[in-house]
PASEBA-1860 file (N, C-alpha, C; in nm, 3 decimals):
! residues 118
1> MADIIKLE> -1.128/0.594/-0.158/-1.251/0.620/-0.231/-1.298/0.762/-0.205 ~ -1.287/0.810/-0.081/-1.334/0.944/-0.048/-1.262/1.050/-0.129 ~ -1.132/1.031/-0.153/-1.057/1.129/-0.232/-1.105/1.130/-0.377 ~ -1.140/1.015/-0.430/-1.191/1.008/-0.567/-1.324/1.081/-0.575 ~ -1.409/1.063/-0.476/-1.538/1.131/-0.474/-1.517/1.282/-0.477 ~ -1.414/1.331/-0.409/-1.384/1.475/-0.409/-1.348/1.523/-0.550 ~ -1.293/1.435/-0.632/-1.252/1.473/-0.768/-1.368/1.469/-0.868 ~ -1.480/1.411/-0.830/-1.590/1.394/-0.925/-1.633/1.522/-0.996
9> PWYEDLGI> -1.651/1.635/-0.927/-1.693/1.755/-1.001/-1.597/1.790/-1.114 ~ -1.469/1.770/-1.093/-1.370/1.798/-1.197/-1.396/1.709/-1.318 ~ -1.424/1.582/-1.296/-1.448/1.489/-1.406/-1.581/1.515/-1.474 ~ -1.681/1.553/-1.398/-1.812/1.581/-1.456/-1.804/1.697/-1.554 ~ -1.715/1.794/-1.527/-1.695/1.905/-1.619/-1.645/1.857/-1.755 ~ -1.582/1.740/-1.759/-1.532/1.683/-1.884/-1.631/1.585/-1.946 ~ -1.749/1.574/-1.886/-1.850/1.482/-1.938/-1.828/1.338/-1.895 ~ -1.757/1.319/-1.785/-1.728/1.185/-1.735/-1.818/1.157/-1.616
17> NFVYIKPN> -1.877/1.039/-1.615/-1.962/0.998/-1.504/-1.900/0.878/-1.434 ~ -1.912/0.876/-1.303/-1.866/0.761/-1.225/-1.980/0.663/-1.206 ~ -1.949/0.537/-1.218/-2.042/0.430/-1.185/-1.969/0.344/-1.083 ~ -2.021/0.337/-0.963/-1.957/0.258/-0.858/-2.005/0.115/-0.868 ~ -1.910/0.023/-0.867/-1.941/-0.119/-0.882/-1.885/-0.194/-0.762 ~ -1.967/-0.277/-0.704/-1.923/-0.360/-0.592/-1.841/-0.477/-0.646 ~ -1.751/-0.531/-0.563/-1.675/-0.649/-0.607/-1.769/-0.759/-0.654 ~ -1.733/-0.821/-0.764/-1.807/-0.933/-0.826/-1.942/-0.893/-0.883
25> QDLPFVGE> -1.974/-0.763/-0.886/-2.098/-0.717/-0.950/-2.077/-0.719/-1.101 ~ -2.180/-0.752/-1.176/-2.170/-0.750/-1.322/-2.138/-0.610/-1.370 ~ -2.057/-0.602/-1.474/-2.020/-0.472/-1.530/-2.141/-0.410/-1.600 ~ -2.170/-0.283/-1.572/-2.290/-0.220/-1.627/-2.269/-0.154/-1.764 ~ -2.154/-0.174/-1.826/-2.129/-0.103/-1.951/-2.115/-0.196/-2.071 ~ -2.195/-0.300/-2.076/-2.199/-0.389/-2.191/-2.246/-0.308/-2.312 ~ -2.177/-0.322/-2.423/-2.214/-0.253/-2.545/-2.148/-0.117/-2.564 ~ -2.073/-0.071/-2.465/-2.006/0.059/-2.476/-1.887/0.048/-2.571
33> KRVVILDV> -1.863/0.154/-2.647/-1.751/0.156/-2.741/-1.618/0.180/-2.671 ~ -1.623/0.256/-2.561/-1.500/0.289/-2.490/-1.532/0.301/-2.342 ~ -1.453/0.232/-2.260/-1.474/0.232/-2.116/-1.341/0.261/-2.047 ~ -1.346/0.350/-1.949/-1.230/0.379/-1.866/-1.267/0.341/-1.723 ~ -1.185/0.255/-1.665/-1.210/0.205/-1.530/-1.103/0.259/-1.437 ~ -1.144/0.304/-1.321/-1.052/0.350/-1.218/-1.056/0.245/-1.108 ~ -0.942/0.177/-1.085/-0.942/0.066/-0.989/-0.803/0.052/-0.927 ~ -0.800/-0.009/-0.810/-0.672/-0.038/-0.746/-0.612/-0.162/-0.812
41> VKGINEVK> -0.479/-0.162/-0.821/-0.408/-0.271/-0.887/-0.289/-0.311/-0.800 ~ -0.280/-0.439/-0.771/-0.165/-0.490/-0.697/-0.046/-0.497/-0.791 ~ 0.073/-0.468/-0.737/0.195/-0.485/-0.815/0.242/-0.362/-0.889 ~ 0.174/-0.248/-0.873/0.224/-0.124/-0.933/0.258/-0.027/-0.820 ~ 0.354/0.062/-0.847/0.400/0.157/-0.745/0.351/0.298/-0.769 ~ 0.294/0.322/-0.886/0.245/0.456/-0.920/0.121/0.443/-1.007 ~ 0.048/0.552/-1.021/-0.071/0.553/-1.106/-0.027/0.519/-1.248 ~ -0.101/0.431/-1.313/-0.060/0.382/-1.445/-0.182/0.360/-1.533
49> LITEDDLK> -0.170/0.397/-1.660/-0.273/0.366/-1.759/-0.248/0.225/-1.811 ~ -0.346/0.140/-1.794/-0.337/0.002/-1.840/-0.418/-0.008/-1.968 ~ -0.351/-0.042/-2.077/-0.414/-0.046/-2.209/-0.462/-0.187/-2.241 ~ -0.523/-0.202/-2.357/-0.571/-0.334/-2.400/-0.457/-0.434/-2.409 ~ -0.340/-0.390/-2.458/-0.226/-0.481/-2.464/-0.186/-0.527/-2.325 ~ -0.189/-0.436/-2.229/-0.159/-0.473/-2.090/-0.264/-0.570/-2.037 ~ -0.390/-0.547/-2.071/-0.499/-0.633/-2.024/-0.478/-0.778/-2.069 ~ -0.424/-0.795/-2.189/-0.401/-0.931/-2.240/-0.297/-1.005/-2.157
57> RLKLHDSS> -0.209/-0.929/-2.092/-0.103/-0.991/-2.013/-0.140/-1.007/-1.866 ~ -0.256/-0.952/-1.826/-0.297/-0.965/-1.686/-0.316/-1.110/-1.650 ~ -0.274/-1.143/-1.531/-0.291/-1.280/-1.482/-0.434/-1.298/-1.435 ~ -0.505/-1.389/-1.498/-0.640/-1.423/-1.455/-0.631/-1.552/-1.376 ~ -0.685/-1.550/-1.255/-0.678/-1.670/-1.173/-0.789/-1.767/-1.212 ~ -0.766/-1.894/-1.181/-0.868/-1.995/-1.208/-0.989/-1.969/-1.121 ~ -1.106/-1.971/-1.182/-1.230/-1.947/-1.108/-1.289/-2.080/-1.065 ~ -1.315/-2.092/-0.936/-1.371/-2.217/-0.886/-1.515/-2.201/-0.842
65> SVHDYDLG> -1.562/-2.077/-0.834/-1.702/-2.053/-0.799/-1.748/-1.924/-0.864 ~ -1.878/-1.900/-0.859/-1.934/-1.779/-0.918/-1.874/-1.654/-0.853 ~ -1.836/-1.664/-0.729/-1.781/-1.548/-0.657/-1.640/-1.512/-0.703 ~ -1.578/-1.597/-0.784/-1.442/-1.571/-0.830/-1.436/-1.494/-0.962 ~ -1.550/-1.458/-1.018/-1.549/-1.387/-1.145/-1.521/-1.240/-1.123 ~ -1.394/-1.204/-1.134/-1.350/-1.068/-1.104/-1.353/-0.981/-1.229 ~ -1.301/-0.860/-1.214/-1.301/-0.762/-1.322/-1.229/-0.816/-1.446 ~ -1.111/-0.873/-1.427/-1.035/-0.924/-1.540/-1.111/-1.030/-1.617
73> FQIEYLKK> -1.176/-1.119/-1.546/-1.255/-1.224/-1.611/-1.370/-1.162/-1.690 ~ -1.442/-1.068/-1.628/-1.557/-1.008/-1.696/-1.516/-0.934/-1.822 ~ -1.406/-0.860/-1.814/-1.358/-0.787/-1.932/-1.323/-0.886/-2.043 ~ -1.246/-0.989/-2.009/-1.206/-1.088/-2.109/-1.329/-1.155/-2.171 ~ -1.425/-1.191/-2.090/-1.547/-1.257/-2.136/-1.626/-1.167/-2.232 ~ -1.649/-1.041/-2.191/-1.725/-0.949/-2.275/-1.652/-0.917/-2.405 ~ -1.519/-0.908/-2.400/-1.441/-0.883/-2.522/-1.455/-1.001/-2.619 ~ -1.449/-1.124/-2.567/-1.464/-1.241/-2.652/-1.600/-1.245/-2.719
81> LKKLGDVY> -1.703/-1.199/-2.647/-1.838/-1.195/-2.703/-1.860/-1.074/-2.793 ~ -1.758/-0.988/-2.803/-1.766/-0.863/-2.880/-1.877/-0.772/-2.829 ~ -1.893/-0.770/-2.697/-1.994/-0.686/-2.633/-1.930/-0.570/-2.557 ~ -1.801/-0.549/-2.581/-1.730/-0.442/-2.513/-1.621/-0.391/-2.606 ~ -1.616/-0.259/-2.622/-1.516/-0.198/-2.708/-1.383/-0.180/-2.638 ~ -1.320/-0.066/-2.662/-1.191/-0.036/-2.602/-1.203/-0.022/-2.451 ~ -1.108/-0.080/-2.380/-1.108/-0.074/-2.234/-0.973/-0.021/-2.187 ~ -0.979/0.076/-2.099/-0.860/0.130/-2.034/-0.884/0.126/-1.884
89> IIGIPFEG> -0.780/0.094/-1.810/-0.789/0.098/-1.665/-0.687/0.198/-1.615 ~ -0.734/0.293/-1.535/-0.641/0.380/-1.465/-0.611/0.307/-1.335 ~ -0.493/0.248/-1.329/-0.454/0.168/-1.214/-0.398/0.255/-1.103 ~ -0.453/0.235/-0.985/-0.407/0.306/-0.866/-0.334/0.204/-0.779 ~ -0.216/0.237/-0.728/-0.143/0.141/-0.644/-0.227/0.092/-0.527 ~ -0.220/-0.037/-0.502/-0.293/-0.100/-0.392/-0.243/-0.048/-0.258 ~ -0.114/-0.018/-0.251/-0.054/0.033/-0.128/0.023/0.161/-0.158 ~ 0.038/0.245/-0.058/0.117/0.366/-0.072/0.031/0.487/-0.108
97> DVNYSSIQ> 0.100/0.596/-0.134/0.033/0.722/-0.166/-0.011/0.724/-0.312 ~ -0.116/0.800/-0.337/-0.169/0.814/-0.472/-0.141/0.956/-0.521 ~ -0.086/0.967/-0.640/-0.060/1.096/-0.702/-0.183/1.132/-0.786 ~ -0.270/1.217/-0.730/-0.395/1.249/-0.797/-0.375/1.333/-0.923 ~ -0.265/1.407/-0.931/-0.239/1.482/-1.054/-0.208/1.386/-1.169 ~ -0.152/1.270/-1.138/-0.128/1.169/-1.242/-0.260/1.116/-1.297 ~ -0.358/1.097/-1.208/-0.490/1.053/-1.253/-0.549/1.157/-1.346 ~ -0.542/1.284/-1.306/-0.596/1.392/-1.390/-0.526/1.397/-1.525
105> SIVKKLVA> -0.395/1.379/-1.527/-0.320/1.382/-1.653/-0.365/1.271/-1.747 ~ -0.383/1.152/-1.692/-0.427/1.039/-1.774/-0.567/1.065/-1.828 ~ -0.656/1.115/-1.743/-0.794/1.143/-1.787/-0.793/1.248/-1.897 ~ -0.716/1.354/-1.880/-0.707/1.458/-1.983/-0.658/1.401/-2.115 ~ -0.560/1.312/-2.109/-0.507/1.248/-2.230/-0.615/1.166/-2.299 ~ -0.692/1.089/-2.222/-0.798/1.007/-2.280/-0.909/1.093/-2.339 ~ -0.944/1.202/-2.271/-1.047/1.293/-2.322/-1.000/1.357/-2.452 ~ -0.873/1.398/-2.457/-0.818/1.457/-2.579/-0.823/1.358/-2.695
113> QDMQGS> -0.794/1.230/-2.667/-0.803/1.127/-2.771/-0.946/1.113/-2.821 ~ -1.042/1.118/-2.729/-1.184/1.110/-2.768/-1.221/1.227/-2.858 ~ -1.173/1.346/-2.822/-1.207/1.465/-2.899/-1.147/1.459/-3.039 ~ -1.032/1.391/-3.052/-0.967/1.377/-3.182/-1.023/1.259/-3.260 ~ -1.108/1.180/-3.194/-1.170/1.067/-3.262/-1.085/0.943/-3.269 ~ -0.983/0.934/-3.184/-0.898/0.813/-3.189/-0.930/0.719/-3.077
END
């Protein structure tokens, strides 16, 4: 997390703001047309852009209590209610080293898409 905080000024120059969310906290971006989430992901070995098609294939575990409503569940729920637009996750490996230039490349690509209106 500390390394990501160091990158914030770079992202702010692109008009990107960070919103820190605690585990199981409700997502604060209901109604947004486009959301990019930076989160750790188990099962990947390198920084990866996870698209909507990838999100559909994510394994959602059975929820047995209110505390089990994780990010995947909230995204799926808000999408079904049509209260959330396009969602992208910049997945950071749960273990191992993080290639921060890969994060920057993905962010630049997403910003360029926004500027082109796609």
